[in-house]
C-alpha positions in Angstrom: -0.6 -15.5 -1.1 -3.8 -14.1 -2.6 -2.0 -13.4 -5.9 -0.6 -17.0 -6.1 -4.1 -18.4 -5.4 -5.6 -16.2 -8.0 -3.0 -17.3 -10.6 -3.6 -20.9 -9.9 -7.4 -20.5 -10.3 -6.8 -18.5 -13.4 -4.6 -21.2 -14.8 -7.4 -23.8 -14.5 -10.0 -21.3 -15.8 -11.9 -20.5 -12.6 -11.0 -16.8 -12.6 -11.4 -14.4 -15.5 -8.5 -12.5 -17.1 -10.0 -9.2 -16.0 -10.0 -10.4 -12.4 -6.4 -11.5 -12.7 -5.4 -8.0 -14.1 -7.3 -6.3 -11.3 -5.6 -8.5 -8.7 -2.2 -7.6 -10.2 -3.0 -3.9 -10.1 -4.2 -4.1 -6.5 -0.9 -5.8 -5.6 1.2 -3.2 -7.3 -0.8 -0.4 -5.6 -0.4 -2.0 -2.2 3.3 -2.4 -2.7 3.6 1.3 -3.7 1.6 2.3 -0.5 3.9 0.2 1.7 7.0 1.8 0.1 5.5 5.3 0.6 4.8 4.5 4.2 8.3 3.1 4.8 9.7 6.3 3.3 7.5 8.5 5.5 8.6 6.6 8.6 12.3 6.9 7.7 11.8 10.6 7.2 10.0 11.0 10.6 12.8 9.1 12.3 15.4 11.3 10.8 13.4 14.4 11.8 13.2 13.1 15.3 16.9 12.7 15.5 17.5 16.2 14.1 15.0 17.7 16.6 16.7 15.9 19.5 20.1 17.2 18.4 18.8 20.8 18.2 17.2 20.4 21.6 20.4 19.1 23.2 22.4 22.0 21.6 19.9 24.5 22.9 19.9 23.0 26.4 23.7 23.1 26.5 23.7 26.7 25.4 21.2 27.6 28.2 23.4 25.8 30.8 26.5 27.7 29.6 24.6 31.0 29.7 23.3 30.3 33.3 26.9 29.7 34.6 
């Protein structure tokens, strides 16, 4: 939304070209940060599942050993 508004203002001459460039750079950086965070969350979820599986296997082994 901010980018669209900035482009409209730039088109009618109310925003400088440097500000338009800066706004575009900020948008790209924000998109990269979001992608990075999404990747980290996906990795953490995968690690959680792996940990749970190992825990379940260890608990089953202990139950078998106790019998």
